[in-house]
CHARMM-style PDB file with segment names, atoms N, HN, CA, C and O in Angstrom:
ATOM      1  N   GLY     1     -10.477 -10.025  -6.777  1.00  0.00      PROA
ATOM      2  CA  GLY     1     -10.127  -8.789  -6.291  1.00  0.00      PROA
ATOM      3  C   GLY     1      -9.499  -7.861  -7.270  1.00  0.00      PROA
ATOM      4  O   GLY     1      -8.992  -8.310  -8.298  1.00  0.00      PROA
ATOM      5  N   PHE     2      -9.509  -6.594  -7.002  1.00  0.00      PROA
ATOM      6  HN  PHE     2      -9.921  -6.229  -6.167  1.00  0.00      PROA
ATOM      7  CA  PHE     2      -8.875  -5.598  -7.895  1.00  0.00      PROA
ATOM      8  C   PHE     2      -8.417  -4.449  -7.056  1.00  0.00      PROA
ATOM      9  O   PHE     2      -8.890  -4.264  -5.935  1.00  0.00      PROA
ATOM     10  N   ASP     3      -7.447  -3.626  -7.612  1.00  0.00      PROA
ATOM     11  HN  ASP     3      -7.063  -3.777  -8.523  1.00  0.00      PROA
ATOM     12  CA  ASP     3      -6.959  -2.464  -6.897  1.00  0.00      PROA
ATOM     13  C   ASP     3      -7.899  -1.271  -7.215  1.00  0.00      PROA
ATOM     14  O   ASP     3      -8.087  -0.989  -8.398  1.00  0.00      PROA
ATOM     15  N   ALA     4      -8.464  -0.596  -6.293  1.00  0.00      PROA
ATOM     16  HN  ALA     4      -8.311  -0.825  -5.332  1.00  0.00      PROA
ATOM     17  CA  ALA     4      -9.260   0.506  -6.350  1.00  0.00      PROA
ATOM     18  C   ALA     4      -8.679   1.574  -5.494  1.00  0.00      PROA
ATOM     19  O   ALA     4      -8.474   1.330  -4.305  1.00  0.00      PROA
ATOM     20  N   LYS     5      -8.394   2.741  -5.999  1.00  0.00      PROA
ATOM     21  HN  LYS     5      -8.561   2.940  -6.965  1.00  0.00      PROA
ATOM     22  CA  LYS     5      -7.813   3.820  -5.181  1.00  0.00      PROA
ATOM     23  C   LYS     5      -9.103   4.729  -4.721  1.00  0.00      PROA
ATOM     24  O   LYS     5      -9.831   5.267  -5.555  1.00  0.00      PROA
ATOM     25  N   CYS     6      -9.288   4.830  -3.440  1.00  0.00      PROA
ATOM     26  HN  CYS     6      -8.697   4.393  -2.763  1.00  0.00      PROA
ATOM     27  CA  CYS     6     -10.252   5.543  -2.831  1.00  0.00      PROA
ATOM     28  C   CYS     6      -9.784   6.875  -2.239  1.00  0.00      PROA
ATOM     29  O   CYS     6      -8.678   6.945  -1.703  1.00  0.00      PROA
ATOM     30  N   GLU     7     -10.531   7.844  -2.314  1.00  0.00      PROA
ATOM     31  HN  GLU     7     -11.429   7.787  -2.749  1.00  0.00      PROA
ATOM     32  CA  GLU     7     -10.067   9.224  -1.822  1.00  0.00      PROA
ATOM     33  C   GLU     7     -10.775   9.523  -0.530  1.00  0.00      PROA
ATOM     34  O   GLU     7     -11.999   9.447  -0.430  1.00  0.00      PROA
ATOM     35  N   VAL     8      -9.955   9.874   0.482  1.00  0.00      PROA
ATOM     36  HN  VAL     8      -8.960   9.935   0.401  1.00  0.00      PROA
ATOM     37  CA  VAL     8     -10.559  10.264   1.728  1.00  0.00      PROA
ATOM     38  C   VAL     8     -11.232  11.662   1.580  1.00  0.00      PROA
ATOM     39  O   VAL     8     -10.645  12.655   1.150  1.00  0.00      PROA
ATOM     40  N   ALA     9     -12.480  11.627   1.968  1.00  0.00      PROA
ATOM     41  HN  ALA     9     -12.957  10.820   2.317  1.00  0.00      PROA
ATOM     42  CA  ALA     9     -13.256  12.955   1.808  1.00  0.00      PROA
ATOM     43  C   ALA     9     -13.264  13.750   3.165  1.00  0.00      PROA
ATOM     44  O   ALA     9     -13.205  14.980   3.176  1.00  0.00      PROA
ATOM     45  N   SER    10     -13.336  13.031   4.251  1.00  0.00      PROA
ATOM     46  HN  SER    10     -13.383  12.032   4.242  1.00  0.00      PROA
ATOM     47  CA  SER    10     -13.345  13.793   5.587  1.00  0.00      PROA
ATOM     48  C   SER    10     -13.301  12.737   6.707  1.00  0.00      PROA
ATOM     49  O   SER    10     -13.598  11.564   6.476  1.00  0.00      PROA
ATOM     50  N   TYR    11     -12.949  13.146   7.849  1.00  0.00      PROA
ATOM     51  HN  TYR    11     -12.707  14.098   8.036  1.00  0.00      PROA
ATOM     52  CA  TYR    11     -13.049  12.405   9.098  1.00  0.00      PROA
ATOM     53  C   TYR    11     -12.986  13.242  10.314  1.00  0.00      PROA
ATOM     54  O   TYR    11     -12.532  14.385  10.283  1.00  0.00      PROA
ATOM     55  N   ASP    12     -13.437  12.682  11.382  1.00  0.00      PROA
ATOM     56  HN  ASP    12     -13.806  11.752  11.407  1.00  0.00      PROA
ATOM     57  CA  ASP    12     -13.341  13.389  12.786  1.00  0.00      PROA
ATOM     58  C   ASP    12     -12.259  12.829  13.495  1.00  0.00      PROA
ATOM     59  O   ASP    12     -12.076  11.612  13.474  1.00  0.00      PROA
ATOM     60  N   VAL    13     -11.462  13.658  14.173  1.00  0.00      PROA
ATOM     61  HN  VAL    13     -11.611  14.647  14.191  1.00  0.00      PROA
ATOM     62  CA  VAL    13     -10.310  13.168  15.115  1.00  0.00      PROA
ATOM     63  C   VAL    13     -10.779  13.476  16.507  1.00  0.00      PROA
ATOM     64  O   VAL    13     -11.075  14.621  16.850  1.00  0.00      PROA
ATOM     65  N   VAL    14     -10.844  12.406  17.326  1.00  0.00      PROA
ATOM     66  HN  VAL    14     -10.604  11.476  17.047  1.00  0.00      PROA
ATOM     67  CA  VAL    14     -11.132  12.668  18.735  1.00  0.00      PROA
ATOM     68  C   VAL    14      -9.886  12.331  19.473  1.00  0.00      PROA
ATOM     69  O   VAL    14      -9.367  11.221  19.348  1.00  0.00      PROA
ATOM     70  N   HSD    15      -9.334  13.372  20.332  1.00  0.00      PROA
ATOM     71  HN  HSD    15      -9.756  14.272  20.433  1.00  0.00      PROA
ATOM     72  CA  HSD    15      -8.163  13.243  21.125  1.00  0.00      PROA
ATOM     73  C   HSD    15      -8.525  13.064  22.541  1.00  0.00      PROA
ATOM     74  O   HSD    15      -9.078  14.004  23.113  1.00  0.00      PROA
ATOM     75  N   ILE    16      -8.283  11.985  23.168  1.00  0.00      PROA
ATOM     76  HN  ILE    16      -7.834  11.222  22.703  1.00  0.00      PROA
ATOM     77  CA  ILE    16      -8.648  11.764  24.554  1.00  0.00      PROA
ATOM     78  C   ILE    16      -7.342  11.814  25.399  1.00  0.00      PROA
ATOM     79  O   ILE    16      -6.430  11.013  25.194  1.00  0.00      PROA
ATOM     80  N   VAL    17      -7.284  12.713  26.289  1.00  0.00      PROA
ATOM     81  HN  VAL    17      -8.026  13.363  26.455  1.00  0.00      PROA
ATOM     82  CA  VAL    17      -6.130  12.770  27.325  1.00  0.00      PROA
ATOM     83  C   VAL    17      -6.685  12.349  28.631  1.00  0.00      PROA
ATOM     84  O   VAL    17      -7.646  12.952  29.108  1.00  0.00      PROA
ATOM     85  N   PRO    18      -6.130  11.340  29.239  1.00  0.00      PROA
ATOM     86  CA  PRO    18      -6.615  10.855  30.642  1.00  0.00      PROA
ATOM     87  C   PRO    18      -6.859  12.069  31.515  1.00  0.00      PROA
ATOM     88  O   PRO    18      -6.103  13.040  31.534  1.00  0.00      PROA
ATOM     89  N   ALA    19      -8.008  11.949  32.267  1.00  0.00      PROA
ATOM     90  HN  ALA    19      -8.622  11.160  32.251  1.00  0.00      PROA
ATOM     91  CA  ALA    19      -8.439  13.019  33.283  1.00  0.00      PROA
ATOM     92  C   ALA    19      -8.717  14.324  32.692  1.00  0.00      PROA
ATOM     93  O   ALA    19      -8.715  15.332  33.399  1.00  0.00      PROA
ATOM     94  N   ARG    20      -8.962  14.370  31.405  1.00  0.00      PROA
ATOM     95  HN  ARG    20      -8.963  13.551  30.831  1.00  0.00      PROA
ATOM     96  CA  ARG    20      -9.260  15.613  30.678  1.00  0.00      PROA
ATOM     97  C   ARG    20     -10.467  15.480  29.818  1.00  0.00      PROA
ATOM     98  O   ARG    20     -10.949  14.366  29.611  1.00  0.00      PROA
ATOM     99  N   THR    21     -10.980  16.560  29.307  1.00  0.00      PROA
ATOM    100  HN  THR    21     -10.588  17.465  29.475  1.00  0.00      PROA
ATOM    101  CA  THR    21     -12.101  16.554  28.344  1.00  0.00      PROA
ATOM    102  C   THR    21     -11.581  16.140  26.982  1.00  0.00      PROA
ATOM    103  O   THR    21     -10.519  16.630  26.598  1.00  0.00      PROA
ATOM    104  N   ALA    22     -12.212  15.311  26.248  1.00  0.00      PROA
ATOM    105  HN  ALA    22     -13.075  14.913  26.560  1.00  0.00      PROA
ATOM    106  CA  ALA    22     -11.898  15.011  24.928  1.00  0.00      PROA
ATOM    107  C   ALA    22     -12.018  16.169  23.976  1.00  0.00      PROA
ATOM    108  O   ALA    22     -12.841  17.061  24.183  1.00  0.00      PROA
ATOM    109  N   VAL    23     -11.230  16.171  22.957  1.00  0.00      PROA
ATOM    110  HN  VAL    23     -10.562  15.446  22.789  1.00  0.00      PROA
ATOM    111  CA  VAL    23     -11.292  17.146  21.903  1.00  0.00      PROA
ATOM    112  C   VAL    23     -11.693  16.582  20.598  1.00  0.00      PROA
ATOM    113  O   VAL    23     -11.080  15.605  20.168  1.00  0.00      PROA
ATOM    114  N   ARG    24     -12.664  17.104  19.928  1.00  0.00      PROA
ATOM    115  HN  ARG    24     -13.162  17.898  20.277  1.00  0.00      PROA
ATOM    116  CA  ARG    24     -13.089  16.491  18.572  1.00  0.00      PROA
ATOM    117  C   ARG    24     -13.024  17.634  17.530  1.00  0.00      PROA
ATOM    118  O   ARG    24     -13.549  18.732  17.717  1.00  0.00      PROA
ATOM    119  N   VAL    25     -12.322  17.277  16.389  1.00  0.00      PROA
ATOM    120  HN  VAL    25     -11.896  16.385  16.237  1.00  0.00      PROA
ATOM    121  CA  VAL    25     -12.059  18.197  15.282  1.00  0.00      PROA
ATOM    122  C   VAL    25     -12.387  17.412  14.022  1.00  0.00      PROA
ATOM    123  O   VAL    25     -12.186  16.199  13.965  1.00  0.00      PROA
ATOM    124  N   THR    26     -12.893  18.115  13.012  1.00  0.00      PROA
ATOM    125  HN  THR    26     -13.056  19.100  13.058  1.00  0.00      PROA
ATOM    126  CA  THR    26     -13.278  17.563  11.668  1.00  0.00      PROA
ATOM    127  C   THR    26     -12.186  17.937  10.768  1.00  0.00      PROA
ATOM    128  O   THR    26     -11.689  19.063  10.785  1.00  0.00      PROA
ATOM    129  N   ASN    27     -11.787  16.945   9.937  1.00  0.00      PROA
ATOM    130  HN  ASN    27     -12.191  16.030   9.923  1.00  0.00      PROA
ATOM    131  CA  ASN    27     -10.790  17.245   8.902  1.00  0.00      PROA
ATOM    132  C   ASN    27     -11.384  16.918   7.516  1.00  0.00      PROA
ATOM    133  O   ASN    27     -11.963  15.847   7.330  1.00  0.00      PROA
ATOM    134  N   LYS    28     -11.243  17.830   6.555  1.00  0.00      PROA
ATOM    135  HN  LYS    28     -10.773  18.700   6.706  1.00  0.00      PROA
ATOM    136  CA  LYS    28     -11.643  17.570   5.135  1.00  0.00      PROA
ATOM    137  C   LYS    28     -10.494  17.176   4.320  1.00  0.00      PROA
ATOM    138  O   LYS    28      -9.475  17.867   4.314  1.00  0.00      PROA
ATOM    139  N   GLY    29     -10.602  16.110   3.635  1.00  0.00      PROA
ATOM    140  HN  GLY    29     -11.429  15.549   3.640  1.00  0.00      PROA
ATOM    141  CA  GLY    29      -9.534  15.601   2.781  1.00  0.00      PROA
ATOM    142  C   GLY    29      -8.683  14.632   3.583  1.00  0.00      PROA
ATOM    143  O   GLY    29      -8.973  14.334   4.742  1.00  0.00      PROA
ATOM    144  N   ALA    30      -7.643  14.154   2.952  1.00  0.00      PROA
ATOM    145  HN  ALA    30      -7.407  14.396   2.011  1.00  0.00      PROA
ATOM    146  CA  ALA    30      -6.746  13.106   3.552  1.00  0.00      PROA
ATOM    147  C   ALA    30      -5.661  13.730   4.430  1.00  0.00      PROA
ATOM    148  O   ALA    30      -5.309  13.123   5.441  1.00  0.00      PROA
ATOM    149  N   ARG    31      -5.108  14.908   4.106  1.00  0.00      PROA
ATOM    150  HN  ARG    31      -5.394  15.401   3.284  1.00  0.00      PROA
ATOM    151  CA  ARG    31      -4.056  15.469   4.768  1.00  0.00      PROA
ATOM    152  C   ARG    31      -4.697  16.300   5.939  1.00  0.00      PROA
ATOM    153  O   ARG    31      -5.816  16.811   5.881  1.00  0.00      PROA
ATOM    154  N   TYR    32      -3.775  16.370   7.089  1.00  0.00      PROA
ATOM    155  HN  TYR    32      -2.867  15.955   7.136  1.00  0.00      PROA
ATOM    156  CA  TYR    32      -4.212  17.100   8.141  1.00  0.00      PROA
ATOM    157  C   TYR    32      -4.373  18.637   7.801  1.00  0.00      PROA
ATOM    158  O   TYR    32      -3.517  19.231   7.146  1.00  0.00      PROA
ATOM    159  N   THR    33      -5.487  19.233   8.268  1.00  0.00      PROA
ATOM    160  HN  THR    33      -6.183  18.750   8.799  1.00  0.00      PROA
ATOM    161  CA  THR    33      -5.660  20.649   8.029  1.00  0.00      PROA
ATOM    162  C   THR    33      -4.990  21.442   9.182  1.00  0.00      PROA
ATOM    163  O   THR    33      -4.608  20.876  10.206  1.00  0.00      PROA
ATOM    164  N   PRO    34      -4.868  22.721   8.981  1.00  0.00      PROA
ATOM    165  CA  PRO    34      -4.161  23.474  10.069  1.00  0.00      PROA
ATOM    166  C   PRO    34      -4.952  23.412  11.369  1.00  0.00      PROA
ATOM    167  O   PRO    34      -4.345  23.615  12.420  1.00  0.00      PROA
ATOM    168  N   GLU    35      -6.217  23.158  11.384  1.00  0.00      PROA
ATOM    169  HN  GLU    35      -6.710  22.993  10.530  1.00  0.00      PROA
ATOM    170  CA  GLU    35      -7.024  22.909  12.562  1.00  0.00      PROA
ATOM    171  C   GLU    35      -6.757  21.695  13.286  1.00  0.00      PROA
ATOM    172  O   GLU    35      -6.861  21.647  14.512  1.00  0.00      PROA
ATOM    173  N   VAL    36      -6.384  20.612  12.508  1.00  0.00      PROA
ATOM    174  HN  VAL    36      -6.300  20.651  11.513  1.00  0.00      PROA
ATOM    175  CA  VAL    36      -6.216  19.284  13.178  1.00  0.00      PROA
ATOM    176  C   VAL    36      -4.685  19.102  13.421  1.00  0.00      PROA
ATOM    177  O   VAL    36      -4.325  18.357  14.332  1.00  0.00      PROA
ATOM    178  N   ARG    37      -3.855  19.688  12.719  1.00  0.00      PROA
ATOM    179  HN  ARG    37      -4.148  20.293  11.979  1.00  0.00      PROA
ATOM    180  CA  ARG    37      -2.372  19.432  12.993  1.00  0.00      PROA
ATOM    181  C   ARG    37      -1.956  19.616  14.531  1.00  0.00      PROA
ATOM    182  O   ARG    37      -1.235  18.774  15.067  1.00  0.00      PROA
ATOM    183  N   PRO    38      -2.412  20.698  15.204  1.00  0.00      PROA
ATOM    184  CA  PRO    38      -1.931  20.861  16.581  1.00  0.00      PROA
ATOM    185  C   PRO    38      -2.515  19.672  17.453  1.00  0.00      PROA
ATOM    186  O   PRO    38      -1.884  19.268  18.429  1.00  0.00      PROA
ATOM    187  N   VAL    39      -3.650  19.157  17.110  1.00  0.00      PROA
ATOM    188  HN  VAL    39      -4.163  19.486  16.317  1.00  0.00      PROA
ATOM    189  CA  VAL    39      -4.223  18.017  17.927  1.00  0.00      PROA
ATOM    190  C   VAL    39      -3.412  16.799  17.701  1.00  0.00      PROA
ATOM    191  O   VAL    39      -3.208  16.022  18.633  1.00  0.00      PROA
ATOM    192  N   ILE    40      -2.932  16.587  16.498  1.00  0.00      PROA
ATOM    193  HN  ILE    40      -3.098  17.218  15.741  1.00  0.00      PROA
ATOM    194  CA  ILE    40      -2.093  15.456  16.231  1.00  0.00      PROA
ATOM    195  C   ILE    40      -0.776  15.651  16.856  1.00  0.00      PROA
ATOM    196  O   ILE    40      -0.259  14.692  17.427  1.00  0.00      PROA
ATOM    197  N   ASP    41      -0.159  16.819  16.809  1.00  0.00      PROA
ATOM    198  HN  ASP    41      -0.580  17.599  16.345  1.00  0.00      PROA
ATOM    199  CA  ASP    41       1.175  17.166  17.344  1.00  0.00      PROA
ATOM    200  C   ASP    41       1.145  16.978  18.842  1.00  0.00      PROA
ATOM    201  O   ASP    41       2.208  16.757  19.421  1.00  0.00      PROA
ATOM    202  N   ALA    42       0.053  17.044  19.491  1.00  0.00      PROA
ATOM    203  HN  ALA    42      -0.811  17.224  19.020  1.00  0.00      PROA
ATOM    204  CA  ALA    42      -0.070  16.997  21.006  1.00  0.00      PROA
ATOM    205  C   ALA    42       0.029  15.607  21.446  1.00  0.00      PROA
ATOM    206  O   ALA    42      -0.020  15.388  22.656  1.00  0.00      PROA
ATOM    207  N   ALA    43       0.169  14.581  20.574  1.00  0.00      PROA
ATOM    208  HN  ALA    43       0.209  14.759  19.590  1.00  0.00      PROA
ATOM    209  CA  ALA    43       0.188  13.151  21.016  1.00  0.00      PROA
ATOM    210  C   ALA    43       1.354  12.914  22.056  1.00  0.00      PROA
ATOM    211  O   ALA    43       2.488  13.353  21.870  1.00  0.00      PROA
ATOM    212  N   ARG    44       0.991  12.204  23.135  1.00  0.00      PROA
ATOM    213  HN  ARG    44       0.070  11.847  23.286  1.00  0.00      PROA
ATOM    214  CA  ARG    44       1.932  11.861  24.190  1.00  0.00      PROA
ATOM    215  C   ARG    44       1.519  10.419  24.581  1.00  0.00      PROA
ATOM    216  O   ARG    44       0.415   9.955  24.297  1.00  0.00      PROA
ATOM    217  N   PRO    45       2.510   9.723  25.272  1.00  0.00      PROA
ATOM    218  CA  PRO    45       2.167   8.398  25.718  1.00  0.00      PROA
ATOM    219  C   PRO    45       0.918   8.441  26.716  1.00  0.00      PROA
ATOM    220  O   PRO    45       0.829   9.274  27.618  1.00  0.00      PROA
ATOM    221  N   GLY    46       0.030   7.523  26.477  1.00  0.00      PROA
ATOM    222  HN  GLY    46       0.102   6.846  25.744  1.00  0.00      PROA
ATOM    223  CA  GLY    46      -1.196   7.359  27.293  1.00  0.00      PROA
ATOM    224  C   GLY    46      -2.474   8.006  26.659  1.00  0.00      PROA
ATOM    225  O   GLY    46      -3.609   7.737  27.052  1.00  0.00      PROA
ATOM    226  N   HSD    47      -2.188   8.894  25.632  1.00  0.00      PROA
ATOM    227  HN  HSD    47      -1.266   9.112  25.313  1.00  0.00      PROA
ATOM    228  CA  HSD    47      -3.232   9.558  24.838  1.00  0.00      PROA
ATOM    229  C   HSD    47      -3.875   8.571  23.988  1.00  0.00      PROA
ATOM    230  O   HSD    47      -3.248   7.587  23.595  1.00  0.00      PROA
ATOM    231  N   THR    48      -5.192   8.793  23.657  1.00  0.00      PROA
ATOM    232  HN  THR    48      -5.701   9.592  23.977  1.00  0.00      PROA
ATOM    233  CA  THR    48      -5.881   7.958  22.673  1.00  0.00      PROA
ATOM    234  C   THR    48      -6.437   8.890  21.596  1.00  0.00      PROA
ATOM    235  O   THR    48      -6.903  10.002  21.845  1.00  0.00      PROA
ATOM    236  N   TYR    49      -6.349   8.337  20.356  1.00  0.00      PROA
ATOM    237  HN  TYR    49      -5.971   7.433  20.153  1.00  0.00      PROA
ATOM    238  CA  TYR    49      -6.939   8.965  19.086  1.00  0.00      PROA
ATOM    239  C   TYR    49      -7.972   8.076  18.541  1.00  0.00      PROA
ATOM    240  O   TYR    49      -7.785   6.866  18.413  1.00  0.00      PROA
ATOM    241  N   ILE    50      -9.087   8.687  18.212  1.00  0.00      PROA
ATOM    242  HN  ILE    50      -9.238   9.670  18.316  1.00  0.00      PROA
ATOM    243  CA  ILE    50     -10.120   7.908  17.466  1.00  0.00      PROA
ATOM    244  C   ILE    50     -10.297   8.680  16.204  1.00  0.00      PROA
ATOM    245  O   ILE    50     -10.537   9.887  16.235  1.00  0.00      PROA
ATOM    246  N   PHE    51     -10.190   8.038  15.142  1.00  0.00      PROA
ATOM    247  HN  PHE    51      -9.996   7.057  15.117  1.00  0.00      PROA
ATOM    248  CA  PHE    51     -10.544   8.578  13.803  1.00  0.00      PROA
ATOM    249  C   PHE    51     -11.913   7.960  13.434  1.00  0.00      PROA
ATOM    250  O   PHE    51     -12.074   6.777  13.135  1.00  0.00      PROA
ATOM    251  N   ASP    52     -12.878   8.902  13.492  1.00  0.00      PROA
ATOM    252  HN  ASP    52     -12.748   9.863  13.735  1.00  0.00      PROA
ATOM    253  CA  ASP    52     -14.292   8.462  13.490  1.00  0.00      PROA
ATOM    254  C   ASP    52     -15.003   9.117  12.252  1.00  0.00      PROA
ATOM    255  O   ASP    52     -14.528  10.115  11.711  1.00  0.00      PROA
ATOM    256  N   ASP    53     -16.068   8.563  11.861  1.00  0.00      PROA
ATOM    257  HN  ASP    53     -16.453   7.752  12.301  1.00  0.00      PROA
ATOM    258  CA  ASP    53     -16.907   9.125  10.692  1.00  0.00      PROA
ATOM    259  C   ASP    53     -16.023   9.298   9.503  1.00  0.00      PROA
ATOM    260  O   ASP    53     -16.138  10.303   8.802  1.00  0.00      PROA
ATOM    261  N   VAL    54     -15.143   8.363   9.239  1.00  0.00      PROA
ATOM    262  HN  VAL    54     -15.050   7.546   9.809  1.00  0.00      PROA
ATOM    263  CA  VAL    54     -14.244   8.469   8.053  1.00  0.00      PROA
ATOM    264  C   VAL    54     -15.076   8.275   6.812  1.00  0.00      PROA
ATOM    265  O   VAL    54     -15.755   7.253   6.704  1.00  0.00      PROA
ATOM    266  N   LYS    55     -15.063   9.195   5.869  1.00  0.00      PROA
ATOM    267  HN  LYS    55     -14.511  10.025   5.957  1.00  0.00      PROA
ATOM    268  CA  LYS    55     -15.744   9.133   4.681  1.00  0.00      PROA
ATOM    269  C   LYS    55     -14.772   9.007   3.471  1.00  0.00      PROA
ATOM    270  O   LYS    55     -13.816   9.776   3.370  1.00  0.00      PROA
ATOM    271  N   VAL    56     -15.005   8.091   2.608  1.00  0.00      PROA
ATOM    272  HN  VAL    56     -15.781   7.466   2.690  1.00  0.00      PROA
ATOM    273  CA  VAL    56     -14.189   7.858   1.486  1.00  0.00      PROA
ATOM    274  C   VAL    56     -15.009   7.737   0.225  1.00  0.00      PROA
ATOM    275  O   VAL    56     -16.163   7.310   0.264  1.00  0.00      PROA
ATOM    276  N   ARG    57     -14.425   8.106  -0.881  1.00  0.00      PROA
ATOM    277  HN  ARG    57     -13.488   8.453  -0.912  1.00  0.00      PROA
ATOM    278  CA  ARG    57     -15.122   8.023  -2.173  1.00  0.00      PROA
ATOM    279  C   ARG    57     -14.314   7.176  -3.087  1.00  0.00      PROA
ATOM    280  O   ARG    57     -13.188   7.522  -3.443  1.00  0.00      PROA
ATOM    281  N   CYS    58     -14.891   6.043  -3.482  1.00  0.00      PROA
ATOM    282  HN  CYS    58     -15.806   5.763  -3.193  1.00  0.00      PROA
ATOM    283  CA  CYS    58     -14.128   5.028  -4.346  1.00  0.00      PROA
ATOM    284  C   CYS    58     -14.668   5.179  -5.805  1.00  0.00      PROA
ATOM    285  O   CYS    58     -15.716   5.781  -6.041  1.00  0.00      PROA
ATOM    286  N   PRO    59     -13.962   4.647  -6.690  1.00  0.00      PROA
ATOM    287  CA  PRO    59     -14.412   4.632  -8.110  1.00  0.00      PROA
ATOM    288  C   PRO    59     -15.875   4.156  -8.268  1.00  0.00      PROA
ATOM    289  O   PRO    59     -16.166   3.055  -7.799  1.00  0.00      PROA
ATOM    290  N   GLY    60     -16.770   4.859  -8.859  1.00  0.00      PROA
ATOM    291  HN  GLY    60     -16.533   5.753  -9.240  1.00  0.00      PROA
ATOM    292  CA  GLY    60     -18.080   4.496  -9.060  1.00  0.00      PROA
ATOM    293  C   GLY    60     -19.062   4.932  -8.008  1.00  0.00      PROA
ATOM    294  O   GLY    60     -20.273   4.817  -8.196  1.00  0.00      PROA
ATOM    295  N   ASP    61     -18.545   5.441  -6.880  1.00  0.00      PROA
ATOM    296  HN  ASP    61     -17.561   5.534  -6.728  1.00  0.00      PROA
ATOM    297  CA  ASP    61     -19.418   5.951  -5.785  1.00  0.00      PROA
ATOM    298  C   ASP    61     -20.056   7.254  -6.274  1.00  0.00      PROA
ATOM    299  O   ASP    61     -19.383   8.089  -6.879  1.00  0.00      PROA
ATOM    300  N   LYS    62     -21.284   7.414  -6.025  1.00  0.00      PROA
ATOM    301  HN  LYS    62     -21.830   6.735  -5.534  1.00  0.00      PROA
ATOM    302  CA  LYS    62     -22.050   8.674  -6.240  1.00  0.00      PROA
ATOM    303  C   LYS    62     -21.894   9.568  -4.925  1.00  0.00      PROA
ATOM    304  O   LYS    62     -21.783  10.792  -4.995  1.00  0.00      PROA
ATOM    305  N   ILE    63     -21.894   8.923  -3.828  1.00  0.00      PROA
ATOM    306  HN  ILE    63     -21.984   7.929  -3.771  1.00  0.00      PROA
ATOM    307  CA  ILE    63     -21.613   9.648  -2.559  1.00  0.00      PROA
ATOM    308  C   ILE    63     -20.519   8.886  -1.753  1.00  0.00      PROA
ATOM    309  O   ILE    63     -20.245   7.706  -1.972  1.00  0.00      PROA
ATOM    310  N   ALA    64     -19.949   9.610  -0.855  1.00  0.00      PROA
ATOM    311  HN  ALA    64     -20.172  10.568  -0.676  1.00  0.00      PROA
ATOM    312  CA  ALA    64     -18.882   9.021   0.008  1.00  0.00      PROA
ATOM    313  C   ALA    64     -19.440   7.969   0.892  1.00  0.00      PROA
ATOM    314  O   ALA    64     -20.548   8.129   1.403  1.00  0.00      PROA
ATOM    315  N   ARG    65     -18.759   6.937   1.092  1.00  0.00      PROA
ATOM    316  HN  ARG    65     -17.859   6.806   0.676  1.00  0.00      PROA
ATOM    317  CA  ARG    65     -19.163   5.891   2.049  1.00  0.00      PROA
ATOM    318  C   ARG    65     -18.449   6.082   3.405  1.00  0.00      PROA
ATOM    319  O   ARG    65     -17.345   6.620   3.482  1.00  0.00      PROA
ATOM    320  N   THR    66     -19.095   5.642   4.408  1.00  0.00      PROA
ATOM    321  HN  THR    66     -19.992   5.204   4.345  1.00  0.00      PROA
ATOM    322  CA  THR    66     -18.504   5.825   5.769  1.00  0.00      PROA
ATOM    323  C   THR    66     -17.866   4.510   6.258  1.00  0.00      PROA
ATOM    324  O   THR    66     -18.481   3.444   6.213  1.00  0.00      PROA
ATOM    325  N   LEU    67     -16.675   4.620   6.702  1.00  0.00      PROA
ATOM    326  HN  LEU    67     -16.176   5.486   6.738  1.00  0.00      PROA
ATOM    327  CA  LEU    67     -15.971   3.399   7.216  1.00  0.00      PROA
ATOM    328  C   LEU    67     -16.055   3.488   8.703  1.00  0.00      PROA
ATOM    329  O   LEU    67     -16.434   4.504   9.285  1.00  0.00      PROA
ATOM    330  N   GLY    68     -15.694   2.401   9.288  1.00  0.00      PROA
ATOM    331  HN  GLY    68     -15.387   1.575   8.815  1.00  0.00      PROA
ATOM    332  CA  GLY    68     -15.841   2.184  10.818  1.00  0.00      PROA
ATOM    333  C   GLY    68     -14.658   3.044  11.468  1.00  0.00      PROA
ATOM    334  O   GLY    68     -13.703   3.477  10.822  1.00  0.00      PROA
ATOM    335  N   PRO    69     -14.857   3.226  12.825  1.00  0.00      PROA
ATOM    336  CA  PRO    69     -13.823   3.934  13.497  1.00  0.00      PROA
ATOM    337  C   PRO    69     -12.472   3.318  13.621  1.00  0.00      PROA
ATOM    338  O   PRO    69     -12.403   2.091  13.548  1.00  0.00      PROA
ATOM    339  N   MET    70     -11.444   3.985  13.791  1.00  0.00      PROA
ATOM    340  HN  MET    70     -11.500   4.982  13.850  1.00  0.00      PROA
ATOM    341  CA  MET    70     -10.021   3.472  14.010  1.00  0.00      PROA
ATOM    342  C   MET    70      -9.506   4.053  15.310  1.00  0.00      PROA
ATOM    343  O   MET    70      -9.537   5.274  15.462  1.00  0.00      PROA
ATOM    344  N   THR    71      -9.060   3.300  16.208  1.00  0.00      PROA
ATOM    345  HN  THR    71      -9.035   2.308  16.085  1.00  0.00      PROA
ATOM    346  CA  THR    71      -8.562   3.825  17.434  1.00  0.00      PROA
ATOM    347  C   THR    71      -7.083   3.513  17.587  1.00  0.00      PROA
ATOM    348  O   THR    71      -6.600   2.422  17.282  1.00  0.00      PROA
ATOM    349  N   PHE    72      -6.375   4.562  18.091  1.00  0.00      PROA
ATOM    350  HN  PHE    72      -6.767   5.448  18.339  1.00  0.00      PROA
ATOM    351  CA  PHE    72      -4.943   4.387  18.293  1.00  0.00      PROA
ATOM    352  C   PHE    72      -4.530   4.868  19.773  1.00  0.00      PROA
ATOM    353  O   PHE    72      -4.797   6.011  20.146  1.00  0.00      PROA
ATOM    354  N   LYS    73      -3.918   4.017  20.533  1.00  0.00      PROA
ATOM    355  HN  LYS    73      -3.701   3.089  20.230  1.00  0.00      PROA
ATOM    356  CA  LYS    73      -3.430   4.407  21.884  1.00  0.00      PROA
ATOM    357  C   LYS    73      -1.954   4.664  21.695  1.00  0.00      PROA
ATOM    358  O   LYS    73      -1.253   3.787  21.190  1.00  0.00      PROA
ATOM    359  N   ILE    74      -1.439   5.840  22.080  1.00  0.00      PROA
ATOM    360  HN  ILE    74      -2.008   6.553  22.490  1.00  0.00      PROA
ATOM    361  CA  ILE    74      -0.005   6.204  21.979  1.00  0.00      PROA
ATOM    362  C   ILE    74       0.670   5.551  23.161  1.00  0.00      PROA
ATOM    363  O   ILE    74       0.222   5.612  24.306  1.00  0.00      PROA
ATOM    364  N   LYS    75       1.755   4.935  22.819  1.00  0.00      PROA
ATOM    365  HN  LYS    75       2.119   4.885  21.889  1.00  0.00      PROA
ATOM    366  CA  LYS    75       2.616   4.235  23.891  1.00  0.00      PROA
ATOM    367  C   LYS    75       3.865   4.950  24.032  1.00  0.00      PROA
ATOM    368  OT1 LYS    75       4.710   4.564  24.839  1.00  0.00      PROA
TER     369      LYS     75
END
């Protein structure tokens, strides 16, 4: 093994509120953009967040690679 620092290129955030329509927004880069911040700040118990289509670029990559989705349920 070795330590490789990968850079987040983009990801989609899906915010699921029970009994409502899900909201999907795309973020460029690792830090939340102004479009994504309100979606993250709206987190309440029972809400679910899916970080999907996460793209990262690692040393030696010519194009960004896609990681699997990550799901978080707010308690």
